[in-house]
C-alpha positions in Angstrom: 34.0 -64.3 -73.4 34.5 -60.8 -71.5 32.2 -58.6 -71.9 32.3 -55.7 -74.6 30.6 -53.5 -77.1 28.3 -50.9 -76.4 31.0 -48.1 -77.3 31.9 -48.9 -80.5 30.8 -48.6 -83.8 26.8 -49.3 -84.1 26.7 -51.9 -87.1 23.0 -51.8 -86.0 20.6 -49.7 -84.3 17.2 -49.8 -83.8 15.4 -47.3 -82.4 11.8 -47.0 -81.0 11.0 -49.9 -83.6 7.4 -50.5 -83.7 6.1 -54.1 -86.0 2.8 -55.2 -86.4 0.9 -58.3 -87.7 -1.9 -56.8 -89.2 -4.1 -55.4 -85.7 -2.1 -57.5 -83.4 1.5 -55.3 -82.3 4.7 -57.5 -81.8 7.2 -54.9 -81.5 7.0 -52.4 -79.1 9.7 -49.0 -78.7 12.4 -51.6 -79.8 15.6 -49.9 -78.6 18.7 -52.0 -79.4 22.1 -51.9 -81.1 24.9 -53.9 -82.1 28.5 -52.8 -82.6 30.8 -53.8 -85.2 33.1 -57.1 -84.0 30.3 -57.9 -81.1 28.4 -60.9 -80.3 25.1 -59.7 -78.9 22.2 -62.0 -77.9 18.3 -61.7 -77.5 16.7 -64.2 -75.8 12.8 -64.6 -74.2 10.2 -66.9 -74.1 8.4 -68.3 -77.3 5.9 -65.7 -79.1 7.9 -62.7 -77.2 8.8 -61.2 -80.8 12.2 -62.7 -81.2 11.6 -63.7 -85.0 9.4 -60.6 -85.8 12.7 -58.5 -84.7 15.1 -60.2 -87.2 12.5 -60.3 -90.0 11.4 -56.6 -89.6 15.2 -56.3 -90.2 14.5 -57.7 -93.6 11.9 -55.6 -94.3 9.0 -58.6 -93.0 7.0 -57.3 -91.9 7.9 -53.8 -92.4 8.1 -51.9 -88.8 5.4 -49.2 -88.2 7.0 -46.9 -86.5 10.9 -45.8 -85.3 14.4 -46.4 -87.4 16.4 -49.8 -88.4 20.0 -48.0 -88.7 23.0 -49.9 -90.6 26.1 -47.9 -90.0 24.0 -45.0 -89.5 22.0 -45.3 -92.6 18.0 -46.0 -92.3 17.5 -49.2 -93.8 14.3 -49.5 -93.2 12.5 -49.2 -96.0 15.2 -50.8 -98.3 14.1 -54.0 -100.4 15.4 -57.3 -98.6 17.7 -57.8 -101.1 19.1 -54.7 -100.9 19.9 -55.1 -96.9 21.5 -58.8 -98.1 23.5 -56.3 -100.6 24.9 -54.2 -97.8 26.6 -57.1 -95.9 23.6 -58.1 -93.9 23.0 -62.4 -93.9 20.1 -64.0 -92.1 20.4 -67.9 -91.1 16.5 -68.3 -90.7 14.6 -70.5 -88.0 14.0 -74.3 -89.1 17.0 -73.6 -91.5 15.1 -73.0 -94.6 17.4 -74.7 -97.3 16.5 -76.0 -100.8 15.4 -78.9 -99.6 15.3 -80.1 -103.5 19.0 -79.0 -104.2 22.4 -80.4 -104.0 24.4 -79.2 -101.2 26.4 -77.5 -103.6 23.6 -76.1 -105.2 22.1 -74.6 -102.0 26.0 -73.0 -101.2 25.6 -71.4 -105.0 22.4 -69.8 -103.9 23.7 -68.2 -100.9 26.1 -66.2 -103.4 23.1 -63.7 -105.1 24.1 -60.9 -103.4 27.6 -60.6 -104.1 27.7 -62.7 -107.4 30.2 -65.9 -108.2 33.3 -64.6 -108.5 34.7 -66.3 -106.0 32.7 -68.7 -105.7 35.2 -71.7 -105.2 37.5 -70.2 -102.5 34.3 -69.2 -100.4 32.9 -72.5 -101.1 36.3 -74.6 -99.9 36.7 -72.0 -97.1 33.2 -73.7 -96.0 34.1 -77.0 -96.8 36.8 -76.7 -94.1 34.5 -75.2 -91.6 32.2 -78.3 -92.2 33.7 -81.2 -93.7 30.4 -83.0 -93.5 29.2 -80.9 -95.8 32.2 -81.5 -98.5 31.2 -85.0 -98.3 27.7 -84.7 -98.8 28.4 -81.8 -102.0 26.6 -83.9 -104.1 23.6 -85.0 -101.5 19.9 -83.6 -101.8 19.9 -81.2 -98.9 16.4 -82.5 -97.6 18.1 -86.1 -97.2 20.5 -84.3 -94.6 20.1 -84.7 -91.0 19.0 -81.9 -88.7 22.2 -80.7 -87.9 24.0 -81.1 -91.5 21.2 -79.0 -92.8 21.9 -76.5 -90.1 25.5 -76.4 -91.1 24.3 -75.6 -94.7 22.0 -72.5 -93.9 25.2 -71.3 -91.6 27.5 -72.0 -94.7 25.1 -70.6 -97.4 24.6 -67.5 -95.2 28.3 -67.0 -94.7 28.9 -67.6 -98.7 27.4 -64.2 -99.2 30.8 -62.7 -97.3 28.8 -60.8 -94.7 30.5 -58.5 -91.9 26.6 -58.7 -89.7 25.3 -62.5 -89.3 21.9 -62.3 -87.7 20.6 -66.1 -86.4 17.4 -67.4 -85.3 17.4 -70.2 -83.2 20.2 -72.3 -84.6 19.9 -74.8 -81.7 16.3 -75.3 -82.3 15.3 -79.0 -82.8 18.9 -80.7 -82.6 20.4 -83.0 -80.2 22.9 -81.9 -77.5 25.8 -82.7 -79.2 25.1 -81.2 -82.6 24.0 -78.0 -81.1 27.8 -77.7 -79.0 29.3 -78.1 -82.4 27.0 -75.1 -84.0 27.9 -73.0 -80.8 31.6 -74.1 -81.6 31.1 -72.8 -84.9 29.5 -69.5 -84.3 32.8 -68.7 -82.1 35.1 -69.3 -84.6 33.2 -67.2 -87.5 32.9 -64.6 -84.7 36.7 -65.1 -84.3 36.6 -64.8 -88.1 35.9 -61.2 -87.9 32.2 -61.1 -88.2 29.5 -59.6 -86.4 26.6 -61.9 -84.8 23.5 -61.0 -83.6 21.9 -64.3 -82.0 17.8 -64.8 -81.5 18.5 -68.2 -79.1 15.6 -69.9 -76.8 18.6 -71.6 -74.9 19.6 -68.7 -72.7 22.2 -70.4 -70.9 24.3 -71.0 -74.2 23.6 -67.7 -76.2 24.4 -66.0 -72.5 27.8 -67.8 -72.7 29.0 -66.8 -75.8 27.9 -63.4 -76.4 29.5 -60.0 -75.1 25.8 -58.2 -74.6 22.5 -59.2 -74.5 18.8 -58.1 -74.6 15.6 -60.2 -73.2 12.7 -59.2 -74.5 8.8 -60.1 -72.9 5.6 -59.3 -74.9 7.7 -57.4 -77.9 9.5 -55.1 -75.7 13.5 -55.3 -74.4 12.8 -55.7 -70.7 16.4 -55.7 -69.7 19.7 -55.5 -71.5 23.5 -55.3 -70.3 26.7 -58.0 -70.5 25.9 -61.1 -70.4 27.9 -62.5 -67.7 25.8 -60.0 -65.6 22.4 -61.5 -66.9 23.7 -65.0 -66.2 23.9 -63.8 -62.6 21.2 -62.3 -62.2 18.2 -63.9 -60.2 15.2 -62.8 -62.7 17.3 -64.3 -65.7 18.0 -67.4 -64.2 14.9 -68.0 -62.7 12.7 -67.4 -65.7 15.7 -68.5 -68.5 17.9 -70.8 -67.1 15.8 -72.7 -65.1 18.1 -71.7 -61.5 15.9 -71.2 -58.7 
């Protein structure tokens, strides 16, 4: 993808954000923005603060300094459900689907923020995107494969008709062929006009998909720029791409 963004309308912006878990500081002065229509990735090692950053947008943990803005409005203190109602959805690490519910019941749960008025239309769109889910619509979700569960987690998030979707480690624990399909789906979702903020440990895939990227190290943004430039950056290649 061609590098883009950074100059458009800021859909999401973090300004000087700190976050703590008890006495442990997990985020330190984070400045970051995601513009409408972009795919922005956040890469870093395990424990660097990637998941904390996404979770803080939804208020868990609450930030201890700075501001989180959505369309220029401070959402730092909003309840989680109010953040979702603004058109922001999260596909969490580890999928976190409703294991005991059927595929279709999971999709129904995805409409919590907007109601069931357009449920059938949106469900059918998700079945077009993920034909496997249509085949398994009545199956108990916890009995499906990891890849199928990840597809369901993505579809459930899409059922809320979000304009901004946060993805937390969508490739985690999946077979290479499934990972390839998941990233194809992310590109398809972006082509639908959705804005994507992607946290991903597979830096190579994340940088190849996204327009811009941030590198987080021990809770601080250490580097940022066009994804293509970061792919060619020697420090990034050594640390995250296994290229020396």
